[in-house]
N, C-alpha and C positions, 0 to 999 in steps of 0.2 A: 225799282224796288230794291231798297236796301235792305238786306235780312240779317239780323244779328242775333246771336245765340247767347244766352245767360242761363245761369244757373240758380237753385235756393231762392230763399226770401230775399238776398240782398240782389240777386239778380232781377227779381220782382220787381222790388223798390227801384230799380235803375231803367226798368224797361220804358220803351217810349213807342209811340205810335200803334198802329194794330197789334196787340200783344194776345201770344196765347200762351196759357198757363196750363202745362203738360203734367199729369199725373197716371201713370198706367197702371201700377200697383198701387192703390186699386181707385181712388176717390173718383177720377173723372170717367173711369171704365163704367164704376157702378152706377154713378150719376145718368151716362147715356143708357143705361137698361133700365133705369127708371123712368125716365122721359119716354123711351119707346114702350113704355108699358102704361102710358097715359097721362103723367104728372103732369099738372099744370106750370107748375113753378117751383124753385127751391131757393131757399135762402141759406147762404155761406155764413157760418157765424165760426168767432175764434174760440170761444169758450163754450163747455158743456153747460154752465151755469145760464149764460144767454139763451141758448135753447129751450132751457127747463122754463124759462122765466116768458118766452114768446108761445109756448106749449099751453101754459096756464091761462093765458087769455084767448088761445086758440086750440082747443080741446080738440080737435078735428085733424090738426096737424101733424104729420109722422117725424118722427125724431130718428135721425140715420148718422151713424159715425163711429168712432173710436178714438182711444187715446192707447197709444203704444200697440195698436194693431189690435186690441181688443174692445169689443162692444162696450159703449159707456152704459153703465147700469142705470136702468132706468128710460133708455132708447128702445125704439120698436124694432131697431135693425142695426147691424154692425155697419160694414164697409165691405162686404162680401157682393160681388154680383151674383155668385151662386144662390146666395139666400133669398134674393129678392128676382130673380130671371123669371119666375112664375107668378111673380105678385102683382095683382091687378092697380095700378097707382091712379086710375082714372078719375079725372079732376082733382087729386090732391096735391098741397102743397107740403113739400117736405123740408124740414130742416135740417142742416148737415154741418157738423163738425169734424174734421180730420187731424191728422198731425202734419200733414203737407198740403194736400190740395187746396182746402180752402184758406189756410192761412196765405195761400199764395195769392189768392183772389184779394184777400185783404190788403196785401201789403202794396199793390200797385198804387202810385200816386201822380203821376202825371201823363197817363197814356190816353190814347183817342177813342180805344175800343180795346175791350175785352173778350176773348172765348176761350172755352177751354178745349184741350184735346188728348187724345188718347191714339192705341193702334185703330179702335174699333170704329174711328171716323176719321182718320188722317186724310183720306183722299176729299172727304168733304170738308175738311179744313181748309185744305190747300184749295181746293174749287171756289171756296167761299172769299179767300184770301185774292185772289186771280180776280174774281169778280168785282170786289171793293177798289182793286189797285191802289194801294196806298203806297205813300213815298217811303215809308219806313215800318217795318216788322221788326217784332221782336218774338223769339220763341225761347220760353221760359221752361228748363226742366227741374221738377221741383226737389227730385231726389227721396233720400229716407227724413224724415222727422226735421227736415230744412238745414240738415247739418253734414249731409255727405252725398255726394252726387252718385247717382245709379244708372248702370246702363240702360235699363228699360227706359227711363225717362230721356237719358241723352240720345238714343238709338232713336227714340221716335221725333225728336227734335230734328237730328240730323235727315230721316225719313222724310219728314215734311218738307223741309229745307230741298232736299233733293228734287222733290215733287214740284215746288216753286221754280225750281234753276235748271230742271231737265238733265239733272242727274240723278236719276232715280237710282236705289239701292235694292239690293235682293232681298226681300223681306225672309225667303227661305233661310237664309243663311244667320238672318237676325234671330230668327226662331229657334234655330238649332243652338246657336249661341246662349239663349235666354234659358233654355232647358238646362243645361248645367250652370248657369251662373248663380252667383252667392244668393242674392236677393228673390230667386226664384226657388231654393231648395226648401224654404219652408212650404210652400204648397204639396210638396212629396214627402213630407215629414208625418208620418201618423201621430206623433205625438204633440203637434200644433194643430189641432182639428178647428181653431180660429182661421185659417188658411186651406181650405178645401182644394183640392186637386182641380176642381172644377174651375176655380178662380183663376188659375193659369190658363187653361183653355178658352174662357172668357175674354179674360184681358188680351189676349193674342190673337183675337177673331179679327183679322184686318179687315177694315171696310165693311162692319158687319151693318153700319148705320149710314145713313146719307143724309144726317142733320147735322148741324152744329148747334152749340150751347151758349148762348150770349151771355155775358154778366156784366151787371151795371151796381156800382156804390150806392147804396140806400142808408143813410145814415153811417150805423156803425157796421151794417151788414152789406151784404152782396146779393142782388137778386138775380136768379140765373132761370132763363126761358130758352125754349126751343126755336131754332129757326130753319 
C-alpha cells in the first residue's frame, strides 16, 4: 500500500486512489457528530447560493456551514460541533458549505474513492482503508481556507498514516501541542463566541466514533453517507 500525503485544495486536485479529505477544525468533525445523531445523508456544496437553491426545492433539508468561521446568514447551523452535539438529525438531509473541508471534497478529480477524516474517527478510517487494501492511498490535510497548512490537519494525516504503517504516534503529545497551537487559540478566546471552547474538546475526542463517511460526486455536489 502506497500512502501519500498532500495538503490544501491543490493536494485534493492531485489526489489518487482511495483518498481521505481531512478537516479537524471543524467540518468533518461536525459532520461526524451530525451522522452520529441520525442524519441520513449530507451534500457538500461550494457556495452558499447553491445551498439556498437546494433548500428552496427541499424545505425539510438542513443548512449547515460557515464563511470565514461565521455561520452563514440564513443557515440553520454553523460549523460548530458543540452547537449540534445534542441535536436530533434522525432521517435528515444536511446541506453543508465550509471554507475548507467541503471545498476539498469538490476538488478531487481522479480518485477511486473518497472518505472524510478527523481525529474523532481516525482509527475507523485506518481500519476501513486496511479492509479495502488499495494500492494507493492519498491523505489530504485541508488547512485553513485552503491557503495555509495547519497542524491539526497535518498531524491527523500523520496519525492516520502511522496507524496504517504501524508507526503509531502518541496522541497525548498531539493533544498537548494543539492546546497551545495558534489555530486552537480561538476556542479559548471569549471574544470569539463563534468558536466555543467545547468545540476544541469535541474535535480532539480521539476515536469517539467507529464509522467513516463516504463521499461521492453527484453533479456539482458531493453526497456523503455513513459506513
